[in-house]
N, C-alpha and C positions, 0 to 999 in steps of 0.2 A: 299659407304656403302650406305646400304640400313636398313633402322631403323625398324622395326616389330611390334616394342609398340603399332601402332594400328588398327590391325590384327592380333597381336599373340594372344591376350585374346579369340578373335572370331574363331581362328581355330581351338579351341577340339571342342567347344560346337554350333557354327553356322554352316547352311546351306550354301554352296554355290551358288550363283545367280544363274548360269544354272541349280541345281536340285531344286532350289524354283519352274523357270518357267518351267519346267520338270514335276513336280507335279502339278501345275495350269493347261498344258494343256493335263496332262492326267485326272484330275478330271473333263472339259471341255467336252473333247471327250467321258467318260462314264457318264457325265449327257445328253449331247445330244442323245444320244444312248436311253436313259430313257424316250425321249419326245415322245408323240404321236400323230397323227392327224388323226380328223373325230373321227368314232364309238370309244368309250373306250370299248374294248371287255376283260379288266380285269376284270370287274365288274360282267362281267357272267360265272356263275358255269360250270366247265366243267363236260362233260357227263359220268353219270355212267358207269362201266365196262360192260358187258353185263355178263350176270351171268354164269359159267359154265356146259354146260351141255354136256352128252356124246351121239355119232349117237351109227348106225349099226356097229357091228365089235371094237368099243373101248372096252373095259374094265371098269367095275363098277365100281363106286369107292371104295378105300381102305375103310375097317373097321377097329374097334379096338377091336371087341368081346363085348360081352354083357355088357351093363351097361344103364345109363339112356338118355333118347331120348334126343338130342339137347337142347339146352331152356332147360331141366330141371334141380333142383337140389336134386334132390332125389325120394324116392318113393312114389308113390301117386300123384307128381308136375306134375301140367299143365305150359305150356307153355306162359309167359305173352303177353298180346295182344299188338302188337307195339304200340306208340302212334299216336293217330290221326296228322292228317297233318293239319298244320295253311294254312287256305287260304289266298290266296294274296288279297283280298278283297270279303266284303259277297255278293252273287249273288245280293239280294234285294240295293246294291246301285248304279247299275251298269244299268242307264236309259238306255231305248230302243231305239235305233236311236243316242244315247252318249256313251258316257264311263268316266273313270276316268284316271288321270294319278297318277301313285305311284311313287315319286319322287325317296324315299330310297329306291325302287327297279328298280328304273331307266325304268319301263315298265308303257305302256298304255293299259289297259285294257277297249275293247269296248264291246257293245252289240247290232251290226249293224239288225239283227232282234230277236223277242220274244225268249230265249230262246237258243241261238246262241250266246258264247263269244269268242271273237281272242284275243288276245294280242302282242302285237310287241313290239320291242324296243322303247325307249322314248326319246333316242336319234336325234338329227335329223339328217337326211344325208348332209343336205348341209355344215352346220359349225360344227354339235356337240353340239345345246342347246339344253335344255330337254324341249319338247313338252310343250306348256303352258293349251291346251282343248281341248274338242271336243263335240258336238255339229252337231247337223241335219246332222250327217254320214261322218261328218269330223273333222278331228285330227288337230289343228293348233299351229305354231311353233310360237310364241311372238317375237321370235329374227330378223327374214327376213322373214317374211310372206309367207313360204312355209305349204302347206297346204295336207292331204295325207289322202287317201278315208279310214272309219273305219271298214268297210267292207275285204278291202285284204291289208290295210298297203300302195298299189300304189299313185303315184304321182300325186296330183290332181291340184295343183298350184303349182310353180318356186318360190324363186330359186333351190330348190332341185333337183336333177334328177334322186336321184335313192328311191326306195321306203323304208318304214322302214322296218325292221329285224323280222318276224312275228316268238313268241316264243307261243311251243306246252302248250293249256293248257288243262283242263277240269272242268266238273263244274257239282254239283248236287245242290238241292235245299236249303244247305245252303253256297256254296260260288264257287270261282272259284280257281284253285288248276291247280300249274306248273304240266306237263304230267309230 
């Protein structure tokens, strides 16, 4: 006769070895799918959708009749100005021929010529380290010695063999902004 006293207490509340192993294997597969290699694109913002437009032959946007204009709250009210965008970096802090590494933004902003600003992903294309410095027209990665040209992000010296990804920016007298 078989004695179930050692397994009887566990049969109602414990998972079988097979169920535990299946759960562990499923969790491992899930975590493996989350792993990324190289450049982390999750930190990059998604592009904003293009505004809706109407072309020739398209019907005009629907209106709901008389009432206050969008952005107003009543008679005589005016629309509030949108808040000013915060610059990535002040223009005066980016030296000509050099640049600034913005680790929190994962960007490097350069000024290859006076008044010309460029921005690139600060993630080195060799093994994903954040670049460490910019001087004399060269962006350097301190992890393995890769070098990139500050003017266009192209490789100036390996081991990296792909350029840094360019990020569109605009500038004014106050700073450098995402375009």
